[in-house]
C-alpha positions as CSV (number, residue, x, y, z in Angstrom):
1,M,0.0,0.0,0.0
2,I,1.3,3.5,-0.9
3,K,0.5,7.0,-0.1
4,G,-2.4,8.3,-2.2
5,Q,-3.8,4.9,-2.8
6,R,-7.5,4.2,-2.3
7,V,-8.6,1.3,0.0
8,V,-11.8,-0.1,1.2
9,C,-12.3,-1.1,4.9
10,T,-12.8,-4.9,5.4
11,N,-12.8,-5.0,9.2
12,D,-14.4,-2.4,11.4
13,T,-14.5,-4.5,14.6
14,F,-12.8,-2.6,17.4
15,N,-12.5,-3.4,21.2
16,G,-13.8,-0.9,23.8
17,F,-10.3,0.5,24.5
18,V,-9.8,1.5,20.9
19,K,-13.3,3.0,20.7
20,A,-12.4,5.1,23.8
21,V,-9.1,6.4,22.6
22,Y,-9.8,7.1,18.8
23,K,-12.0,10.0,17.7
24,Q,-12.7,8.5,14.3
25,L,-12.9,4.9,13.1
26,P,-13.3,3.4,9.6
27,D,-16.5,1.7,8.6
28,K,-16.6,-1.6,6.8
29,G,-17.3,-1.1,3.1
30,K,-16.3,2.6,3.0
31,T,-13.5,3.9,0.7
32,Y,-10.6,5.8,2.2
33,T,-7.4,7.4,0.8
34,I,-4.0,6.6,2.4
35,R,-2.3,9.7,3.9
36,E,0.7,8.0,5.3
37,V,2.2,4.5,5.5
38,F,4.3,3.7,8.7
39,L,5.8,0.9,10.6
40,G,3.7,0.5,13.7
41,R,3.2,-1.7,16.7
42,E,0.9,-4.8,16.6
43,K,-1.0,-3.4,19.6
44,I,-1.1,0.0,21.2
45,V,-1.9,-1.5,24.6
46,K,1.3,-1.6,26.6
47,G,3.4,-0.7,23.6
48,G,3.4,-4.1,21.8
49,D,6.7,-5.3,20.5
50,S,5.8,-6.8,17.1
51,A,5.7,-4.6,14.0
52,T,2.9,-4.1,11.5
53,V,2.3,-1.8,8.6
54,G,0.1,1.1,9.8
55,L,-1.9,3.6,7.8
56,L,-3.1,7.2,8.4
57,L,-6.2,8.1,6.3
58,E,-7.1,11.4,4.6
59,E,-10.7,11.1,5.7
60,L,-10.0,10.3,9.4
61,V,-7.9,12.2,11.9
62,N,-7.1,10.9,15.4
63,P,-5.3,12.0,18.5
64,P,-1.6,11.1,19.2
65,D,-0.8,7.6,20.3
66,P,-0.5,7.8,24.1
67,F,2.2,5.0,24.0
68,H,4.3,6.4,21.2
69,V,7.4,8.4,22.3
70,G,7.0,10.8,19.4
71,K,3.2,11.1,20.0
72,Q,2.6,9.9,16.3
73,E,-1.1,10.0,15.4
74,L,-3.1,6.9,16.1
75,G,-3.3,4.9,12.9
76,F,-4.9,1.6,11.6
77,S,-3.4,-1.7,10.7
78,S,-3.2,-2.2,6.9
79,E,-4.7,-5.6,7.4
80,R,-8.1,-3.9,7.9
81,F,-8.1,-2.7,4.3
82,A,-8.1,-4.0,0.8
83,P,-6.8,-2.0,-2.2
84,L,-9.5,-0.5,-4.3
85,E,-9.2,-1.7,-7.9
86,E,-9.7,1.4,-10.0
87,L,-8.9,2.1,-13.7
88,P,-5.8,4.1,-14.3
89,P,-6.6,7.8,-14.9
90,E,-6.0,7.7,-18.6
91,E,-8.3,4.8,-19.2
92,A,-11.0,6.2,-16.9
93,E,-11.0,9.4,-18.8
94,A,-11.0,7.8,-22.3
95,G,-14.1,5.7,-21.3
96,E,-12.7,2.7,-23.1
97,A,-15.1,-0.3,-23.4
98,V,-13.6,-3.5,-22.0
99,G,-15.1,-6.9,-21.3
100,A,-17.4,-9.3,-23.0
101,G,-19.0,-7.6,-26.1
102,A,-16.6,-4.6,-26.1
103,D,-15.4,-5.3,-29.6
104,S,-18.9,-5.8,-31.1
105,G,-20.5,-2.8,-29.4
106,H,-22.9,-5.2,-27.6
107,W,-22.8,-5.9,-23.9
108,L,-23.7,-9.1,-22.3
109,N,-26.2,-8.8,-19.4
């Protein structure tokens, strides 16, 4: 996952501690834009010692992590998101027809 990439939330189940510490949480099925990618801890509770890929999202802003020395903003595990498959900008703008029936001008329903 990279900065600027759009992702969809696949897991919005959070425990009570997370719900109390975070101001904004993602919703399953909603699309978000990655603001930052960082190396994070597996768990924020007691400063977990295993690493994971963390994400900050354009659409959600949260307070600083109370367990992070640098007070980095609370983020989300990348495992909660799936990349959104979008057409590259040049293909989307051209409106090219692809798929069954594209060559014949007829679409299969």
